[in-house]
N, C-alpha and C positions, 0 to 999 in steps of 0.2 A: 230416699225412703225415710218417712218420718219415724223418729224414735224418741219417745219421751217418757216421762213419769216412771223413773226407776225408784222403786220402794225397797230400801235395803233393810235387812234385819239379820238376826243370828241364823246361821245355817244349822238345821237340826240333824244333818247327816253325820255319821261317824266317818272316820278317815278310811275305813275299809269299804264303804259304800260307793258304787260308781256314781259319777256325776250324771244326774238325770234331768233333762229339760222337758218341761211340759209346754205344749202349744195348744191354746184354746182358740178355735176358729170362730169368730163372732163378727164377721164383716158383712154379713148379709143385710140387705135393705128391707126384706120382708114385705115387698110390695103386694104379693099375692094374698097376704094375710088380711089386708084391707082395713087396718086400724090406724094407719098414719104414723106408726112408730115401729122400728125393727122389733121382731118378736122377742129377741134376746133381752130387751129392756122392759118387756111387759111385766107387770107385778102380779104376784100371787101372794096373798096374805101379807101385803105391804113390802115384799122384797122382790127385786127383779129376777127373772129366770137365770140370767147370767151370774148373779150373785150366788144362787144355789149351786150352780155348776162349779164356780171357783172354790166355794167352800168345801164341796165334796172332794175335789181334786187335792186340795191342801190337806185334807184329813188322811190321805194315804201316808203321809209322814215321811216320804222318801224323796220328794222332789227337791232339786237343788235350785231351781229357778222356774218361773212361770212366765211365758210370753203370751200376751193376749193380743190377738189380731182383730182389729176393728176397721171400719171404713174411715177414711181420712178425716171426714167431717165429724167424727165422733170421738176423736182422740182426746180432746179437752172438754168433752161434754159433761154436763151435770149427771146425765143418765149413766155414763160410764163410771164416774166417780162414786155413784151410789152403789156400784157393784163391787168396789175394791175394799178388801179388808184393811183396816188401819188399827194397829200395825199388822204387817204381814209376816207370816212365819218364814217366808222365803222372799228373795228379790223378785219383783214383778216388773216386766218391761211391756210397754204398750207400743205397738207398731201399726202401720197402715197396711191394710190388705190389698188384694188385687181384684181384677175384674171377676174372676171365678174362684171357687173354693180352692182348686189346685194351686192357683196363683197365690192365694193367701197363705196356704201351708208353706209354699216355697219362700215367701217373704219371711215367715216366722222362722224358718230354718236358717235364714241368713243372720238372724239375731241371736241364735243360741251361743252359749259360751264355748270357747275353744276347747274347754275341758270335757265337754259333754260326750258321753259314751252311749247313752240311750235317750231316745226321743219318744215322748208320749203325746199323741195327737188326739184331741177330743173336740167334739162339736159343742159350741157354746150353748146350744139349745137342747142339750141332753142333761138336764139339771139333777137327775136322781141316780147317777152312777154309784155303785157300791165300792167304797175304797178298797176293800179286800180283793175285789176282782181286778182292779187296776194293778195292785201289787203282784197278783198272779201273772199278769201279762209281762210285767217287768222281770219276774223270776224266770219266765220261759225264754227270755232273750239270752240266757246262758246256754240254752240248748238249741234254739232256733234263730233264724234271722229276725223274727218278729212274732208277735202274737196279737190277736184281736179278740174283742168280745163279740159274741154272736149267739143267736137263739135258733134252735131247730125249727124248721118249717112245720106248721101244724095243719095247714090246708092242703088239699090235693092241688098239685101244680100242673098247669097246662101251658105248652108252648103254642102260641097263637100267631097266625099270619093272615093279614087281610080279613080279620074277623072270623077266621076258621081255625079250629083246633088242629094242630099238626101232630102233636103227640103228648102223652102224659109223662111227666118227669118223675123219676123215682124220688119220692119225698124224703126217704130216710137219709139220702146223701146231700140234701140241700139245707143250708143254714142261712139265716138272714143276718148280714153283717151289721154291727153297731160300731160305736167308738166308746172308749179309747182304742186306738190302734197304736201299738208300741213296737219300736224297731231299734236295732243297733244303728247308731248314727251313720256309720260309713255305708251301710246297706241302703238306708233311706236316701242318702245323698246320691249314691250311684243310680238308684231308681229314678230320682227326679232328673238327674243329668240325662239319662236315657230318654225320658219322656220329652224333655225340652228339645233334645237333638232330633228326635223322630216325630215331633208334633203329635204326641200321644195325649189324649184326654181320657182320664179314668174316672170312674164313679167313686172310688175310694183309694186310699194310699196303699192298701194291701195289694190291689190289682197291679199297681206300678212295680211293687216288689216282686210279685209273681212273674211279671214280664221279663225280669232279668234273672230268673231262675231261683229266686229266694224261697226259702222254706218258712212258711208262716203257720203257726199253731193257732188253735181256736180254744177260747175259754168260754164255757157255757155261761151265758148271762141271764138276765131276767127281763120280763116284759116291762118292768118299772123303768128300765133304762130307755124310755121312749124318746124319740126326737120330736120336738114340738113343731109341727108343720102346718097345722090347721087349727081353727078355733075349737073344734071338738076335742083336740088334744089338751087344751087348757082345762076342760072339765075333768079329764082323766088325771091331769097333773094335780088339780085341787083334791081329788079323791085320794091320790097317793100321799099327799101331805097330811091329809086328815088321818089316814091309817098309821102314819109314822109318828103322830103326836103321842107324847108320853102319857 
């Protein structure tokens, strides 16, 4: 597994703060986006999306290290270097991802420091996460096995099979999961071990923790914490940046 580019700096944590590892998953190739470059490296107002993501994660002020997972061919790329803060407030490790997102998170977990107690997993293409919400997911790990950001569903939800409605789902109980998703390290490691042993593929990390009986809290997020998945999302991202300008 490739591991390069360790950027060292002063650790801003106090001795009483748990060691917190952040993992940014940014190994996608973005082929469906149709622009010839992975979407995490697309620029808005002269800055790559991944750079905004990294900047907002570092603003939470309690990370002990940050692991950025990218495709193997991007580890030494100029696109990635343009996303990295120099100097960084915490050590940054760059490692190679896997075939799927779940594989990339697993690779990232292999790179975290042995002291790590809490792991914060975030999508590289969610550039506008609010630092205070990330801190809340970390705080809740003292009460639960983990905590995720999510927003309540606002549309009426239908379960559909073969193009036909089967039933209407009670909307008040449904939330749309986002990242970061934050967990106690040992819980997340057990969840991934179970997934690999039983060939389980999940759509997010919380699902893997749920499958081993873990208790995961929800922190109400905001629509601004959108995942950039299509070109229309870029228009929304530009609007968010404009609204946040001083």
